[in-house]
C-alpha positions in Angstrom: 10.9 -21.2 -2.4 7.5 -19.5 -2.8 8.3 -17.1 0.1 11.7 -16.3 -1.5 9.9 -15.3 -4.7 7.3 -13.2 -2.8 10.1 -11.5 -0.8 12.2 -10.8 -4.0 9.1 -9.4 -5.8 8.2 -7.1 -2.8 11.8 -5.8 -2.6 11.8 -5.2 -6.4 8.5 -3.3 -6.3 9.5 -1.2 -3.3 12.9 -0.5 -4.8 11.3 0.8 -8.0 8.9 2.9 -6.0 11.7 4.3 -3.8 13.8 5.2 -6.9 11.0 7.2 -8.4 9.3 8.7 -5.4 11.3 8.3 -2.1 14.6 10.2 -1.9 14.5 9.6 1.8 15.0 5.8 1.5 18.5 4.4 1.6 18.0 2.0 -1.3 21.0 -0.2 -0.2 19.2 -0.9 3.1 15.9 -2.2 1.6 15.3 -5.7 3.1 12.6 -8.1 3.7 11.0 -7.9 7.1 11.2 -10.9 9.3 7.6 -12.1 10.2 9.0 -14.0 13.2 10.1 -10.6 14.6 6.7 -9.1 13.7 8.1 -6.9 11.0 6.3 -5.7 7.9 7.1 -6.7 4.3 9.9 -4.1 3.9 12.2 -2.5 6.3 14.8 0.1 5.3 16.7 3.0 6.7 16.2 6.7 6.0 18.8 8.8 4.3 18.0 11.4 6.9 19.5 9.6 9.8 18.8 6.3 11.4 15.0 6.4 11.1 13.5 3.0 10.3 11.1 2.9 7.3 8.6 0.0 7.7 6.3 -0.7 4.8 3.6 -3.2 4.1 2.8 -3.8 0.4 -0.6 -4.7 -1.1 -1.6 -5.1 -4.8 -4.9 -3.6 -5.6 -7.1 -5.9 -7.7 -10.6 -6.5 -9.1 -13.2 -9.0 -8.1 -12.6 -12.4 -9.5 -15.4 -14.2 -11.4 -16.0 -16.4 -8.4 -16.3 -13.5 -5.9 -19.5 -11.8 -5.2 -19.0 -8.1 -4.5 -20.3 -7.0 -1.1 -22.9 -4.3 -0.8 -21.7 -0.9 -1.9 -20.3 1.1 1.0 -18.9 -1.8 3.0 -15.2 -2.2 3.9 -14.6 -4.8 1.2 -16.4 -2.9 -1.6 -16.6 0.8 -1.1 -18.5 1.4 -4.3 -20.3 -0.5 -7.0 -17.2 -0.9 -9.1 -15.2 -4.0 -9.9 -12.5 -2.9 -7.4 -11.8 -5.4 -4.6 -10.0 -3.9 -1.6 -10.3 -6.9 0.7 -6.5 -7.3 0.8 -6.2 -3.6 1.4 -8.5 -3.6 4.4 -6.9 -6.8 5.8 -3.6 -4.9 6.0 -5.3 -2.3 8.3 -6.8 -5.1 10.4 -3.3 -6.7 10.8 -1.9 -3.4 12.2 -4.8 -3.1 14.6 -4.3 -6.7 15.8 -0.7 -6.0 16.6 0.8 -8.1 13.8 3.7 -5.7 13.4 4.3 -5.2 17.1 8.0 -4.3 16.6 6.8 -1.1 15.1 4.3 1.5 16.3 1.3 2.2 14.0 2.6 5.7 13.5 5.9 4.2 12.1 4.1 2.0 9.5 3.4 2.8 5.9 1.3 1.0 3.3 2.1 0.9 -0.4 -0.9 -0.1 -2.4 0.0 -0.6 -6.0 -1.4 -1.7 -9.3 -0.4 -1.7 -13.0 -3.6 -3.0 -14.6 -7.1 -2.5 -13.5 -10.3 -2.5 -15.6 -11.8 0.0 -13.2 -11.0 3.5 -14.3 -8.3 5.1 -12.2 -10.4 8.1 -11.1 -13.0 5.6 -9.7 -10.2 3.7 -7.9 -8.9 6.8 -6.3 -12.5 8.0 -5.3 -13.2 4.6 -3.7 -10.0 4.4 -1.8 -10.3 8.0 -0.7 -13.8 7.4 0.6 -12.7 4.3 2.4 -9.7 6.0 4.0 -11.8 9.0 5.1 -14.5 6.8 6.6 -12.7 3.8 7.9 -9.0 4.5 8.5 -8.3 5.6 12.0 -5.1 7.1 13.4 -4.3 3.7 14.9 -3.2 2.0 11.7 -0.8 3.3 9.0 0.8 6.8 9.3 0.9 7.0 5.4 -0.8 5.2 2.6 0.9 5.5 -0.8 -1.3 4.6 -3.8 0.8 3.9 -6.8 -0.5 3.4 -10.3 2.6 1.8 -11.8 3.5 2.3 -15.5 2.2 -0.4 -17.9 4.9 0.5 -20.4 7.9 2.8 -20.7 6.8 6.4 -20.9 3.3 5.6 -19.5 1.8 9.1 -18.8 -0.8 7.6 -16.5 1.7 6.6 -13.8 1.4 8.4 -10.6 1.4 8.3 -6.8 -1.2 9.6 -4.4 -0.6 10.0 -0.7 -2.9 9.7 2.3 -1.7 10.7 5.7 -3.7 10.5 8.9 -6.0 13.5 9.2 -5.4 14.6 5.6 -7.2 13.9 2.3 -5.7 11.8 -0.5 -3.5 14.1 -2.6 -1.4 13.6 -5.7 2.3 13.3 -4.7 4.5 15.6 -6.6 
């Protein structure tokens, strides 16, 4: 039951993201990946032919009261902010360990999303950009989407930033 809720939530989040930002995703094909087949959270088809789209999702969060932030500049805390990216870095580790063996790293994408952080958004982007530029190698995700979801209808702070191997994080138009 818990896995069904997790899968439904992931599909819902990705569907909303695809509707707003990914015209290349056949929204009728969005499905939960099968972990027994070493698939990521979401698998879908492209509208541009039969090109599989394989996406892992991760929610960005802040340190909990019981967590002690690691030293600034480490993989789990890239800056002295309240931003915790341990789950973010674990996704990269999973790719490098072959957890999604059915897909090549160049075929995998990561959707990192949040809708409420106390850490100011420019600080979040700077920390993730720094981490991606220093730590992310070409042997992990081909693309990393960073989505600040809207907190309410008409939220002017919503936006998506995109990192691709060998390029800086850029606002996605």
